[in-house]
HTML snippet that shows the backbone in 3Dmol.js (N, CA, C, O; Angstrom):
<script src="https://3Dmol.org/build/3Dmol-min.js"></script>
<div id="view" style="width:600px;height:400px;position:relative"></div>
<script>
const pdb = `
ATOM      1  N   MET A   1      11.408  11.813  -0.779  1.00  0.00           N
ATOM      2  CA  MET A   1      11.462  10.398  -0.589  1.00  0.00           C
ATOM      3  C   MET A   1      10.303   9.941   0.354  1.00  0.00           C
ATOM      4  O   MET A   1       9.963  10.645   1.305  1.00  0.00           O
ATOM      5  N   LEU A   2       9.787   8.912   0.110  1.00  0.00           N
ATOM      6  CA  LEU A   2       8.657   8.321   0.943  1.00  0.00           C
ATOM      7  C   LEU A   2       9.300   7.584   2.060  1.00  0.00           C
ATOM      8  O   LEU A   2      10.329   6.935   1.869  1.00  0.00           O
ATOM      9  N   ARG A   3       8.710   7.665   3.249  1.00  0.00           N
ATOM     10  CA  ARG A   3       9.103   6.942   4.351  1.00  0.00           C
ATOM     11  C   ARG A   3       7.953   6.201   4.997  1.00  0.00           C
ATOM     12  O   ARG A   3       6.837   6.720   4.977  1.00  0.00           O
ATOM     13  N   ILE A   4       8.141   5.055   5.553  1.00  0.00           N
ATOM     14  CA  ILE A   4       7.127   4.287   6.223  1.00  0.00           C
ATOM     15  C   ILE A   4       7.457   4.640   7.771  1.00  0.00           C
ATOM     16  O   ILE A   4       8.566   4.432   8.263  1.00  0.00           O
ATOM     17  N   SER A   5       6.415   5.173   8.447  1.00  0.00           N
ATOM     18  CA  SER A   5       6.538   5.563   9.841  1.00  0.00           C
ATOM     19  C   SER A   5       7.032   4.403  10.715  1.00  0.00           C
ATOM     20  O   SER A   5       6.630   3.254  10.537  1.00  0.00           O
ATOM     21  N   SER A   6       7.912   4.738  11.659  1.00  0.00           N
ATOM     22  CA  SER A   6       8.465   3.665  12.425  1.00  0.00           C
ATOM     23  C   SER A   6       7.400   3.051  13.427  1.00  0.00           C
ATOM     24  O   SER A   6       7.663   2.031  14.064  1.00  0.00           O
ATOM     25  N   SER A   7       6.267   3.668  13.535  1.00  0.00           N
ATOM     26  CA  SER A   7       5.273   3.094  14.325  1.00  0.00           C
ATOM     27  C   SER A   7       4.321   2.085  13.631  1.00  0.00           C
ATOM     28  O   SER A   7       3.513   1.422  14.282  1.00  0.00           O
ATOM     29  N   ILE A   8       4.441   1.999  12.336  1.00  0.00           N
ATOM     30  CA  ILE A   8       3.574   1.107  11.538  1.00  0.00           C
ATOM     31  C   ILE A   8       4.198  -0.299  11.587  1.00  0.00           C
ATOM     32  O   ILE A   8       5.371  -0.508  11.278  1.00  0.00           O
ATOM     33  N   GLU A   9       3.371  -1.216  11.980  1.00  0.00           N
ATOM     34  CA  GLU A   9       3.797  -2.598  11.991  1.00  0.00           C
ATOM     35  C   GLU A   9       3.038  -3.503  10.985  1.00  0.00           C
ATOM     36  O   GLU A   9       3.528  -4.532  10.521  1.00  0.00           O
ATOM     37  N   ILE A  10       1.800  -3.032  10.687  1.00  0.00           N
ATOM     38  CA  ILE A  10       0.956  -3.812   9.725  1.00  0.00           C
ATOM     39  C   ILE A  10       0.454  -2.850   8.638  1.00  0.00           C
ATOM     40  O   ILE A  10      -0.117  -1.802   8.938  1.00  0.00           O
ATOM     41  N   LEU A  11       0.682  -3.234   7.346  1.00  0.00           N
ATOM     42  CA  LEU A  11       0.222  -2.397   6.291  1.00  0.00           C
ATOM     43  C   LEU A  11      -0.724  -3.174   5.394  1.00  0.00           C
ATOM     44  O   LEU A  11      -0.246  -3.936   4.554  1.00  0.00           O
ATOM     45  N   LYS A  12      -1.949  -3.040   5.510  1.00  0.00           N
ATOM     46  CA  LYS A  12      -2.963  -3.771   4.728  1.00  0.00           C
ATOM     47  C   LYS A  12      -3.451  -2.918   3.612  1.00  0.00           C
ATOM     48  O   LYS A  12      -4.202  -1.963   3.811  1.00  0.00           O
ATOM     49  N   LEU A  13      -2.995  -3.288   2.371  1.00  0.00           N
ATOM     50  CA  LEU A  13      -3.346  -2.536   1.267  1.00  0.00           C
ATOM     51  C   LEU A  13      -4.115  -3.518   0.244  1.00  0.00           C
ATOM     52  O   LEU A  13      -4.056  -3.391  -0.979  1.00  0.00           O
ATOM     53  N   ASN A  14      -4.838  -4.507   0.917  1.00  0.00           N
ATOM     54  CA  ASN A  14      -5.443  -5.509   0.116  1.00  0.00           C
ATOM     55  C   ASN A  14      -6.742  -4.984  -0.532  1.00  0.00           C
ATOM     56  O   ASN A  14      -7.394  -4.088   0.004  1.00  0.00           O
ATOM     57  N   SER A  15      -7.099  -5.555  -1.683  1.00  0.00           N
ATOM     58  CA  SER A  15      -8.329  -5.309  -2.398  1.00  0.00           C
ATOM     59  C   SER A  15      -8.556  -3.787  -2.664  1.00  0.00           C
ATOM     60  O   SER A  15      -9.651  -3.251  -2.493  1.00  0.00           O
ATOM     61  N   ILE A  16      -7.491  -3.163  -3.076  1.00  0.00           N
ATOM     62  CA  ILE A  16      -7.592  -1.743  -3.559  1.00  0.00           C
ATOM     63  C   ILE A  16      -7.386  -1.922  -5.029  1.00  0.00           C
ATOM     64  O   ILE A  16      -6.313  -2.303  -5.495  1.00  0.00           O
ATOM     65  N   SER A  17      -8.415  -1.644  -5.733  1.00  0.00           N
ATOM     66  CA  SER A  17      -8.353  -1.888  -7.221  1.00  0.00           C
ATOM     67  C   SER A  17      -7.244  -1.078  -7.858  1.00  0.00           C
ATOM     68  O   SER A  17      -7.117   0.125  -7.630  1.00  0.00           O
ATOM     69  N   ARG A  18      -6.380  -1.813  -8.725  1.00  0.00           N
ATOM     70  CA  ARG A  18      -5.255  -1.218  -9.532  1.00  0.00           C
ATOM     71  C   ARG A  18      -4.274  -0.448  -8.674  1.00  0.00           C
ATOM     72  O   ARG A  18      -3.673   0.488  -9.202  1.00  0.00           O
ATOM     73  N   LEU A  19      -4.061  -0.731  -7.465  1.00  0.00           N
ATOM     74  CA  LEU A  19      -2.959  -0.084  -6.595  1.00  0.00           C
ATOM     75  C   LEU A  19      -1.618  -0.540  -6.946  1.00  0.00           C
ATOM     76  O   LEU A  19      -0.722   0.275  -7.167  1.00  0.00           O
ATOM     77  N   ASN A  20      -1.431  -1.823  -7.010  1.00  0.00           N
ATOM     78  CA  ASN A  20       0.006  -2.375  -7.101  1.00  0.00           C
ATOM     79  C   ASN A  20       0.741  -1.842  -8.266  1.00  0.00           C
ATOM     80  O   ASN A  20       1.922  -1.541  -8.091  1.00  0.00           O
ATOM     81  N   PRO A  21       0.181  -1.676  -9.489  1.00  0.00           N
ATOM     82  CA  PRO A  21       0.951  -1.194 -10.637  1.00  0.00           C
ATOM     83  C   PRO A  21       1.445   0.257 -10.363  1.00  0.00           C
ATOM     84  O   PRO A  21       2.456   0.707 -10.903  1.00  0.00           O
ATOM     85  N   CYS A  22       0.689   0.950  -9.509  1.00  0.00           N
ATOM     86  CA  CYS A  22       1.118   2.355  -9.272  1.00  0.00           C
ATOM     87  C   CYS A  22       2.101   2.552  -8.095  1.00  0.00           C
ATOM     88  O   CYS A  22       2.445   3.683  -7.751  1.00  0.00           O
ATOM     89  N   LEU A  23       2.523   1.496  -7.516  1.00  0.00           N
ATOM     90  CA  LEU A  23       3.462   1.644  -6.422  1.00  0.00           C
ATOM     91  C   LEU A  23       4.922   2.021  -7.009  1.00  0.00           C
ATOM     92  O   LEU A  23       5.506   1.331  -7.844  1.00  0.00           O
ATOM     93  N   SER A  24       5.350   3.040  -6.533  1.00  0.00           N
ATOM     94  CA  SER A  24       6.623   3.664  -7.081  1.00  0.00           C
ATOM     95  C   SER A  24       7.991   3.090  -6.476  1.00  0.00           C
ATOM     96  O   SER A  24       7.983   2.377  -5.472  1.00  0.00           O
ATOM     97  N   ARG A  25       9.067   3.415  -7.091  1.00  0.00           N
ATOM     98  CA  ARG A  25      10.305   2.919  -6.478  1.00  0.00           C
ATOM     99  C   ARG A  25      10.474   3.440  -5.113  1.00  0.00           C
ATOM    100  O   ARG A  25      11.004   2.774  -4.224  1.00  0.00           O
ATOM    101  N   ASP A  26      10.012   4.657  -4.945  1.00  0.00           N
ATOM    102  CA  ASP A  26      10.141   5.248  -3.526  1.00  0.00           C
ATOM    103  C   ASP A  26       9.436   4.330  -2.507  1.00  0.00           C
ATOM    104  O   ASP A  26       9.953   4.142  -1.406  1.00  0.00           O
ATOM    105  N   PHE A  27       8.228   3.734  -2.862  1.00  0.00           N
ATOM    106  CA  PHE A  27       7.540   2.812  -2.017  1.00  0.00           C
ATOM    107  C   PHE A  27       8.434   1.576  -1.678  1.00  0.00           C
ATOM    108  O   PHE A  27       8.582   1.188  -0.519  1.00  0.00           O
ATOM    109  N   TRP A  28       8.987   1.015  -2.695  1.00  0.00           N
ATOM    110  CA  TRP A  28       9.841  -0.172  -2.501  1.00  0.00           C
ATOM    111  C   TRP A  28      11.054   0.158  -1.693  1.00  0.00           C
ATOM    112  O   TRP A  28      11.472  -0.621  -0.836  1.00  0.00           O
ATOM    113  N   SER A  29      11.633   1.322  -1.960  1.00  0.00           N
ATOM    114  CA  SER A  29      12.832   1.734  -1.176  1.00  0.00           C
ATOM    115  C   SER A  29      12.446   1.896   0.347  1.00  0.00           C
ATOM    116  O   SER A  29      13.170   1.486   1.254  1.00  0.00           O
ATOM    117  N   ALA A  30      11.304   2.497   0.530  1.00  0.00           N
ATOM    118  CA  ALA A  30      10.858   2.660   1.949  1.00  0.00           C
ATOM    119  C   ALA A  30      10.610   1.395   2.590  1.00  0.00           C
ATOM    120  O   ALA A  30      10.970   1.221   3.754  1.00  0.00           O
ATOM    121  N   LEU A  31       9.983   0.427   1.880  1.00  0.00           N
ATOM    122  CA  LEU A  31       9.748  -0.927   2.360  1.00  0.00           C
ATOM    123  C   LEU A  31      11.143  -1.637   2.751  1.00  0.00           C
ATOM    124  O   LEU A  31      11.259  -2.304   3.779  1.00  0.00           O
ATOM    125  N   GLY A  32      12.043  -1.457   1.960  1.00  0.00           N
ATOM    126  CA  GLY A  32      13.408  -2.074   2.242  1.00  0.00           C
ATOM    127  C   GLY A  32      14.051  -1.431   3.395  1.00  0.00           C
ATOM    128  O   GLY A  32      14.862  -2.086   4.049  1.00  0.00           O
ATOM    129  N   GLU A  33      13.774  -0.206   3.717  1.00  0.00           N
ATOM    130  CA  GLU A  33      14.461   0.503   4.905  1.00  0.00           C
ATOM    131  C   GLU A  33      13.646   0.359   6.149  1.00  0.00           C
ATOM    132  O   GLU A  33      14.179   0.648   7.220  1.00  0.00           O
ATOM    133  N   SER A  34      12.425  -0.053   6.117  1.00  0.00           N
ATOM    134  CA  SER A  34      11.538  -0.098   7.245  1.00  0.00           C
ATOM    135  C   SER A  34      12.033  -1.109   8.362  1.00  0.00           C
ATOM    136  O   SER A  34      12.270  -2.272   8.034  1.00  0.00           O
ATOM    137  N   LYS A  35      12.182  -0.726   9.575  1.00  0.00           N
ATOM    138  CA  LYS A  35      12.619  -1.627  10.581  1.00  0.00           C
ATOM    139  C   LYS A  35      11.501  -2.108  11.390  1.00  0.00           C
ATOM    140  O   LYS A  35      11.694  -3.055  12.153  1.00  0.00           O
ATOM    141  N   SER A  36      10.242  -1.504  11.296  1.00  0.00           N
ATOM    142  CA  SER A  36       9.182  -1.919  12.154  1.00  0.00           C
ATOM    143  C   SER A  36       8.064  -2.754  11.397  1.00  0.00           C
ATOM    144  O   SER A  36       7.340  -3.524  12.028  1.00  0.00           O
ATOM    145  N   LEU A  37       7.957  -2.597  10.176  1.00  0.00           N
ATOM    146  CA  LEU A  37       6.877  -3.271   9.405  1.00  0.00           C
ATOM    147  C   LEU A  37       7.013  -4.807   9.536  1.00  0.00           C
ATOM    148  O   LEU A  37       8.037  -5.374   9.158  1.00  0.00           O
ATOM    149  N   ARG A  38       6.024  -5.435  10.047  1.00  0.00           N
ATOM    150  CA  ARG A  38       5.971  -6.930  10.148  1.00  0.00           C
ATOM    151  C   ARG A  38       5.147  -7.593   9.077  1.00  0.00           C
ATOM    152  O   ARG A  38       5.466  -8.683   8.600  1.00  0.00           O
ATOM    153  N   VAL A  39       4.023  -6.879   8.689  1.00  0.00           N
ATOM    154  CA  VAL A  39       3.114  -7.539   7.775  1.00  0.00           C
ATOM    155  C   VAL A  39       2.828  -6.541   6.631  1.00  0.00           C
ATOM    156  O   VAL A  39       2.578  -5.355   6.845  1.00  0.00           O
ATOM    157  N   LEU A  40       2.879  -7.069   5.467  1.00  0.00           N
ATOM    158  CA  LEU A  40       2.435  -6.391   4.221  1.00  0.00           C
ATOM    159  C   LEU A  40       1.513  -7.201   3.437  1.00  0.00           C
ATOM    160  O   LEU A  40       1.760  -8.342   3.047  1.00  0.00           O
ATOM    161  N   ASP A  41       0.397  -6.531   3.218  1.00  0.00           N
ATOM    162  CA  ASP A  41      -0.738  -7.319   2.456  1.00  0.00           C
ATOM    163  C   ASP A  41      -1.103  -6.512   1.284  1.00  0.00           C
ATOM    164  O   ASP A  41      -1.785  -5.496   1.410  1.00  0.00           O
ATOM    165  N   LEU A  42      -0.660  -6.941   0.112  1.00  0.00           N
ATOM    166  CA  LEU A  42      -0.928  -6.389  -1.182  1.00  0.00           C
ATOM    167  C   LEU A  42      -1.882  -7.245  -1.922  1.00  0.00           C
ATOM    168  O   LEU A  42      -2.049  -7.007  -3.118  1.00  0.00           O
ATOM    169  N   SER A  43      -2.527  -8.210  -1.358  1.00  0.00           N
ATOM    170  CA  SER A  43      -3.387  -9.169  -2.115  1.00  0.00           C
ATOM    171  C   SER A  43      -4.550  -8.523  -2.806  1.00  0.00           C
ATOM    172  O   SER A  43      -5.153  -7.558  -2.334  1.00  0.00           O
ATOM    173  N   ASN A  44      -4.827  -9.085  -3.914  1.00  0.00           N
ATOM    174  CA  ASN A  44      -5.976  -8.693  -4.783  1.00  0.00           C
ATOM    175  C   ASN A  44      -6.032  -7.130  -5.007  1.00  0.00           C
ATOM    176  O   ASN A  44      -7.123  -6.564  -5.066  1.00  0.00           O
ATOM    177  N   SER A  45      -4.907  -6.478  -5.125  1.00  0.00           N
ATOM    178  CA  SER A  45      -4.839  -5.081  -5.371  1.00  0.00           C
ATOM    179  C   SER A  45      -4.260  -4.825  -6.733  1.00  0.00           C
ATOM    180  O   SER A  45      -3.794  -3.714  -6.986  1.00  0.00           O
ATOM    181  N   GLY A  46      -4.262  -5.787  -7.624  1.00  0.00           N
ATOM    182  CA  GLY A  46      -3.795  -5.433  -8.964  1.00  0.00           C
ATOM    183  C   GLY A  46      -2.477  -6.286  -9.240  1.00  0.00           C
ATOM    184  O   GLY A  46      -1.888  -6.924  -8.368  1.00  0.00           O
ATOM    185  N   ASP A  47      -2.116  -6.208 -10.519  1.00  0.00           N
ATOM    186  CA  ASP A  47      -0.970  -7.001 -11.107  1.00  0.00           C
ATOM    187  C   ASP A  47       0.380  -6.419 -10.523  1.00  0.00           C
ATOM    188  O   ASP A  47       0.639  -5.216 -10.490  1.00  0.00           O
ATOM    189  N   LEU A  48       1.182  -7.403 -10.078  1.00  0.00           N
ATOM    190  CA  LEU A  48       2.546  -6.972  -9.660  1.00  0.00           C
ATOM    191  C   LEU A  48       3.598  -7.548 -10.514  1.00  0.00           C
ATOM    192  O   LEU A  48       4.777  -7.453 -10.170  1.00  0.00           O
ATOM    193  N   ASN A  49       3.256  -8.132 -11.591  1.00  0.00           N
ATOM    194  CA  ASN A  49       4.228  -8.952 -12.547  1.00  0.00           C
ATOM    195  C   ASN A  49       5.390  -7.936 -12.966  1.00  0.00           C
ATOM    196  O   ASN A  49       6.548  -8.344 -13.054  1.00  0.00           O
ATOM    197  N   SER A  50       5.077  -6.687 -13.205  1.00  0.00           N
ATOM    198  CA  SER A  50       6.098  -5.805 -13.604  1.00  0.00           C
ATOM    199  C   SER A  50       6.921  -5.187 -12.436  1.00  0.00           C
ATOM    200  O   SER A  50       7.855  -4.417 -12.659  1.00  0.00           O
ATOM    201  N   LYS A  51       6.556  -5.537 -11.241  1.00  0.00           N
ATOM    202  CA  LYS A  51       7.182  -4.936 -10.055  1.00  0.00           C
ATOM    203  C   LYS A  51       7.841  -6.129  -9.262  1.00  0.00           C
ATOM    204  O   LYS A  51       8.285  -5.898  -8.138  1.00  0.00           O
ATOM    205  N   THR A  52       7.921  -7.350  -9.781  1.00  0.00           N
ATOM    206  CA  THR A  52       8.492  -8.405  -8.891  1.00  0.00           C
ATOM    207  C   THR A  52       9.938  -8.196  -8.424  1.00  0.00           C
ATOM    208  O   THR A  52      10.265  -8.471  -7.269  1.00  0.00           O
ATOM    209  N   GLU A  53      10.790  -7.716  -9.312  1.00  0.00           N
ATOM    210  CA  GLU A  53      12.151  -7.448  -8.942  1.00  0.00           C
ATOM    211  C   GLU A  53      12.286  -6.422  -7.912  1.00  0.00           C
ATOM    212  O   GLU A  53      13.144  -6.545  -7.038  1.00  0.00           O
ATOM    213  N   ASP A  54      11.437  -5.343  -7.956  1.00  0.00           N
ATOM    214  CA  ASP A  54      11.502  -4.234  -6.948  1.00  0.00           C
ATOM    215  C   ASP A  54      11.059  -4.797  -5.716  1.00  0.00           C
ATOM    216  O   ASP A  54      11.656  -4.496  -4.682  1.00  0.00           O
ATOM    217  N   LEU A  55      10.003  -5.645  -5.694  1.00  0.00           N
ATOM    218  CA  LEU A  55       9.530  -6.335  -4.451  1.00  0.00           C
ATOM    219  C   LEU A  55      10.534  -7.253  -3.928  1.00  0.00           C
ATOM    220  O   LEU A  55      10.745  -7.252  -2.715  1.00  0.00           O
ATOM    221  N   GLY A  56      11.203  -8.065  -4.728  1.00  0.00           N
ATOM    222  CA  GLY A  56      12.204  -8.942  -4.206  1.00  0.00           C
ATOM    223  C   GLY A  56      13.444  -8.181  -3.564  1.00  0.00           C
ATOM    224  O   GLY A  56      14.000  -8.576  -2.539  1.00  0.00           O
ATOM    225  N   ARG A  57      13.786  -7.143  -4.218  1.00  0.00           N
ATOM    226  CA  ARG A  57      14.899  -6.313  -3.693  1.00  0.00           C
ATOM    227  C   ARG A  57      14.535  -5.608  -2.359  1.00  0.00           C
ATOM    228  O   ARG A  57      15.378  -5.505  -1.468  1.00  0.00           O
ATOM    229  N   ALA A  58      13.274  -5.121  -2.225  1.00  0.00           N
ATOM    230  CA  ALA A  58      12.811  -4.520  -0.976  1.00  0.00           C
ATOM    231  C   ALA A  58      12.788  -5.517   0.075  1.00  0.00           C
ATOM    232  O   ALA A  58      13.193  -5.187   1.189  1.00  0.00           O
ATOM    233  N   ILE A  59      12.326  -6.809  -0.152  1.00  0.00           N
ATOM    234  CA  ILE A  59      12.310  -7.829   0.901  1.00  0.00           C
ATOM    235  C   ILE A  59      13.743  -8.167   1.299  1.00  0.00           C
ATOM    236  O   ILE A  59      14.038  -8.349   2.480  1.00  0.00           O
ATOM    237  N   ALA A  60      14.601  -8.248   0.344  1.00  0.00           N
ATOM    238  CA  ALA A  60      16.077  -8.613   0.692  1.00  0.00           C
ATOM    239  C   ALA A  60      16.727  -7.527   1.440  1.00  0.00           C
ATOM    240  O   ALA A  60      17.435  -7.814   2.405  1.00  0.00           O
ATOM    241  N   PHE A  61      16.536  -6.208   1.053  1.00  0.00           N
ATOM    242  CA  PHE A  61      17.129  -5.167   1.766  1.00  0.00           C
ATOM    243  C   PHE A  61      16.539  -5.049   3.199  1.00  0.00           C
ATOM    244  O   PHE A  61      17.247  -4.761   4.164  1.00  0.00           O
ATOM    245  N   ASN A  62      15.209  -5.287   3.288  1.00  0.00           N
ATOM    246  CA  ASN A  62      14.586  -5.260   4.634  1.00  0.00           C
ATOM    247  C   ASN A  62      15.358  -6.272   5.534  1.00  0.00           C
ATOM    248  O   ASN A  62      15.753  -5.924   6.647  1.00  0.00           O
ATOM    249  N   ALA A  63      15.562  -7.482   5.063  1.00  0.00           N
ATOM    250  CA  ALA A  63      16.260  -8.526   5.920  1.00  0.00           C
ATOM    251  C   ALA A  63      17.726  -8.065   6.137  1.00  0.00           C
ATOM    252  O   ALA A  63      18.243  -8.189   7.247  1.00  0.00           O
ATOM    253  N   LYS A  64      18.341  -7.583   5.180  1.00  0.00           N
ATOM    254  CA  LYS A  64      19.749  -7.133   5.330  1.00  0.00           C
ATOM    255  C   LYS A  64      19.974  -6.072   6.335  1.00  0.00           C
ATOM    256  O   LYS A  64      20.980  -6.047   7.044  1.00  0.00           O
ATOM    257  N   ARG A  65      18.980  -5.152   6.390  1.00  0.00           N
ATOM    258  CA  ARG A  65      18.999  -3.993   7.344  1.00  0.00           C
ATOM    259  C   ARG A  65      18.330  -4.312   8.683  1.00  0.00           C
ATOM    260  O   ARG A  65      17.985  -3.428   9.467  1.00  0.00           O
ATOM    261  N   LYS A  66      18.163  -5.632   8.906  1.00  0.00           N
ATOM    262  CA  LYS A  66      17.597  -6.115  10.184  1.00  0.00           C
ATOM    263  C   LYS A  66      16.142  -5.624  10.447  1.00  0.00           C
ATOM    264  O   LYS A  66      15.744  -5.332  11.575  1.00  0.00           O
ATOM    265  N   GLY A  67      15.386  -5.556   9.335  1.00  0.00           N
ATOM    266  CA  GLY A  67      13.966  -5.295   9.444  1.00  0.00           C
ATOM    267  C   GLY A  67      13.226  -6.510   9.992  1.00  0.00           C
ATOM    268  O   GLY A  67      13.819  -7.583  10.097  1.00  0.00           O
ATOM    269  N   VAL A  68      11.929  -6.370  10.349  1.00  0.00           N
ATOM    270  CA  VAL A  68      11.207  -7.468  10.911  1.00  0.00           C
ATOM    271  C   VAL A  68      10.097  -7.985   9.993  1.00  0.00           C
ATOM    272  O   VAL A  68       9.228  -8.751  10.410  1.00  0.00           O
ATOM    273  N   LEU A  69      10.149  -7.554   8.753  1.00  0.00           N
ATOM    274  CA  LEU A  69       9.045  -8.074   7.844  1.00  0.00           C
ATOM    275  C   LEU A  69       9.031  -9.641   7.761  1.00  0.00           C
ATOM    276  O   LEU A  69       9.999 -10.272   7.336  1.00  0.00           O
ATOM    277  N   SER A  70       7.950 -10.186   8.165  1.00  0.00           N
ATOM    278  CA  SER A  70       7.935 -11.621   8.285  1.00  0.00           C
ATOM    279  C   SER A  70       6.717 -12.207   7.510  1.00  0.00           C
ATOM    280  O   SER A  70       6.679 -13.426   7.344  1.00  0.00           O
ATOM    281  N   TYR A  71       5.749 -11.441   7.039  1.00  0.00           N
ATOM    282  CA  TYR A  71       4.603 -11.943   6.326  1.00  0.00           C
ATOM    283  C   TYR A  71       4.304 -10.928   5.171  1.00  0.00           C
ATOM    284  O   TYR A  71       4.120  -9.733   5.402  1.00  0.00           O
ATOM    285  N   VAL A  72       4.266 -11.457   3.947  1.00  0.00           N
ATOM    286  CA  VAL A  72       3.857 -10.803   2.828  1.00  0.00           C
ATOM    287  C   VAL A  72       2.808 -11.549   2.069  1.00  0.00           C
ATOM    288  O   VAL A  72       3.087 -12.643   1.578  1.00  0.00           O
ATOM    289  N   ASN A  73       1.571 -11.006   1.939  1.00  0.00           N
ATOM    290  CA  ASN A  73       0.493 -11.650   1.240  1.00  0.00           C
ATOM    291  C   ASN A  73       0.408 -11.089  -0.173  1.00  0.00           C
ATOM    292  O   ASN A  73       0.139  -9.905  -0.375  1.00  0.00           O
ATOM    293  N   LEU A  74       0.630 -11.920  -1.097  1.00  0.00           N
ATOM    294  CA  LEU A  74       0.633 -11.542  -2.581  1.00  0.00           C
ATOM    295  C   LEU A  74      -0.455 -12.351  -3.399  1.00  0.00           C
ATOM    296  O   LEU A  74      -0.359 -12.511  -4.616  1.00  0.00           O
ATOM    297  N   THR A  75      -1.444 -12.825  -2.673  1.00  0.00           N
ATOM    298  CA  THR A  75      -2.547 -13.550  -3.337  1.00  0.00           C
ATOM    299  C   THR A  75      -3.216 -12.738  -4.467  1.00  0.00           C
ATOM    300  O   THR A  75      -3.693 -11.620  -4.267  1.00  0.00           O
ATOM    301  N   GLY A  76      -3.226 -13.346  -5.636  1.00  0.00           N
ATOM    302  CA  GLY A  76      -3.791 -12.647  -6.782  1.00  0.00           C
ATOM    303  C   GLY A  76      -3.033 -11.528  -7.430  1.00  0.00           C
ATOM    304  O   GLY A  76      -3.613 -10.695  -8.127  1.00  0.00           O
ATOM    305  N   THR A  77      -1.712 -11.500  -7.203  1.00  0.00           N
ATOM    306  CA  THR A  77      -0.979 -10.382  -7.681  1.00  0.00           C
ATOM    307  C   THR A  77       0.140 -10.783  -8.674  1.00  0.00           C
ATOM    308  O   THR A  77       0.532  -9.962  -9.502  1.00  0.00           O
ATOM    309  N   ILE A  78       0.628 -11.949  -8.611  1.00  0.00           N
ATOM    310  CA  ILE A  78       1.842 -12.486  -9.359  1.00  0.00           C
ATOM    311  C   ILE A  78       1.469 -13.798 -10.082  1.00  0.00           C
ATOM    312  O   ILE A  78       0.884 -14.710  -9.497  1.00  0.00           O
ATOM    313  N   SER A  79       1.824 -13.852 -11.349  1.00  0.00           N
ATOM    314  CA  SER A  79       1.610 -15.089 -12.075  1.00  0.00           C
ATOM    315  C   SER A  79       2.849 -15.311 -12.946  1.00  0.00           C
ATOM    316  O   SER A  79       3.267 -14.486 -13.759  1.00  0.00           O
ATOM    317  N   ASN A  80       3.407 -16.533 -12.691  1.00  0.00           N
ATOM    318  CA  ASN A  80       4.501 -17.056 -13.491  1.00  0.00           C
ATOM    319  C   ASN A  80       5.765 -16.129 -13.450  1.00  0.00           C
ATOM    320  O   ASN A  80       6.575 -16.214 -14.373  1.00  0.00           O
ATOM    321  N   THR A  81       5.955 -15.315 -12.502  1.00  0.00           N
ATOM    322  CA  THR A  81       7.139 -14.423 -12.390  1.00  0.00           C
ATOM    323  C   THR A  81       7.871 -14.631 -11.077  1.00  0.00           C
ATOM    324  O   THR A  81       8.552 -13.726 -10.595  1.00  0.00           O
ATOM    325  N   ILE A  82       7.735 -15.824 -10.491  1.00  0.00           N
ATOM    326  CA  ILE A  82       8.468 -16.052  -9.271  1.00  0.00           C
ATOM    327  C   ILE A  82       9.935 -15.937  -9.451  1.00  0.00           C
ATOM    328  O   ILE A  82      10.626 -15.526  -8.518  1.00  0.00           O
ATOM    329  N   ASN A  83      10.458 -16.272 -10.594  1.00  0.00           N
ATOM    330  CA  ASN A  83      11.900 -16.184 -10.828  1.00  0.00           C
ATOM    331  C   ASN A  83      12.365 -14.726 -10.761  1.00  0.00           C
ATOM    332  O   ASN A  83      13.453 -14.460 -10.251  1.00  0.00           O
ATOM    333  N   SER A  84      11.558 -13.763 -11.271  1.00  0.00           N
ATOM    334  CA  SER A  84      11.971 -12.402 -11.131  1.00  0.00           C
ATOM    335  C   SER A  84      11.978 -11.965  -9.669  1.00  0.00           C
ATOM    336  O   SER A  84      12.852 -11.197  -9.268  1.00  0.00           O
ATOM    337  N   LEU A  85      11.071 -12.412  -8.904  1.00  0.00           N
ATOM    338  CA  LEU A  85      10.963 -12.089  -7.480  1.00  0.00           C
ATOM    339  C   LEU A  85      12.338 -12.594  -6.822  1.00  0.00           C
ATOM    340  O   LEU A  85      13.003 -11.852  -6.099  1.00  0.00           O
ATOM    341  N   TYR A  86      12.722 -13.931  -7.129  1.00  0.00           N
ATOM    342  CA  TYR A  86      13.845 -14.498  -6.561  1.00  0.00           C
ATOM    343  C   TYR A  86      15.140 -13.742  -6.976  1.00  0.00           C
ATOM    344  O   TYR A  86      16.016 -13.483  -6.152  1.00  0.00           O
ATOM    345  N   PHE A  87      15.223 -13.392  -8.315  1.00  0.00           N
ATOM    346  CA  PHE A  87      16.476 -12.640  -8.807  1.00  0.00           C
ATOM    347  C   PHE A  87      16.522 -11.267  -8.258  1.00  0.00           C
ATOM    348  O   PHE A  87      17.610 -10.699  -8.155  1.00  0.00           O
ATOM    349  N   GLY A  88      15.348 -10.653  -7.874  1.00  0.00           N
ATOM    350  CA  GLY A  88      15.419  -9.367  -7.185  1.00  0.00           C
ATOM    351  C   GLY A  88      15.921  -9.424  -5.789  1.00  0.00           C
ATOM    352  O   GLY A  88      16.320  -8.410  -5.217  1.00  0.00           O
ATOM    353  N   MET A  89      15.906 -10.633  -5.216  1.00  0.00           N
ATOM    354  CA  MET A  89      16.358 -10.882  -3.878  1.00  0.00           C
ATOM    355  C   MET A  89      17.872 -11.119  -3.732  1.00  0.00           C
ATOM    356  O   MET A  89      18.408 -11.219  -2.628  1.00  0.00           O
ATOM    357  N   ILE A  90      18.540 -11.204  -4.909  1.00  0.00           N
ATOM    358  CA  ILE A  90      19.956 -11.365  -4.959  1.00  0.00           C
ATOM    359  C   ILE A  90      20.623  -9.963  -4.893  1.00  0.00           C
ATOM    360  O   ILE A  90      20.738  -9.241  -5.883  1.00  0.00           O
ATOM    361  N   ILE A  91      21.026  -9.658  -3.733  1.00  0.00           N
ATOM    362  CA  ILE A  91      21.767  -8.358  -3.497  1.00  0.00           C
ATOM    363  C   ILE A  91      23.167  -8.546  -2.955  1.00  0.00           C
ATOM    364  O   ILE A  91      23.560  -9.642  -2.555  1.00  0.00           O
ATOM    365  N   SER A  92      23.890  -7.483  -2.953  1.00  0.00           N
ATOM    366  CA  SER A  92      25.250  -7.589  -2.434  1.00  0.00           C
ATOM    367  C   SER A  92      25.425  -6.921  -1.139  1.00  0.00           C
ATOM    368  O   SER A  92      26.523  -6.931  -0.583  1.00  0.00           O
TER     369      SER A  92
END
`;
const viewer = $3Dmol.createViewer("view");
viewer.addModel(pdb, "pdb");
viewer.setStyle({}, {cartoon: {color: "spectrum"}});
viewer.zoomTo();
viewer.render();
</script>
């Protein structure tokens, strides 16, 4: 299982060609469990349309588990799938 170190507050993964489609469920789970990560920048690193529910779920779990994620840059990654992101955020 992938873990995001508790000392990492800013994760800049922007402008890395074709990175986003390769992000695994382990990455999204680690994002949801991270208590220290404040900034996530995935901008211009490829298409996230097929991962929007995973992203939404990770953001929701991060908030539920009292994480501090407050800024997510998705510029150039999602088109016309904001509903999937929203539905991913519906957790129990």
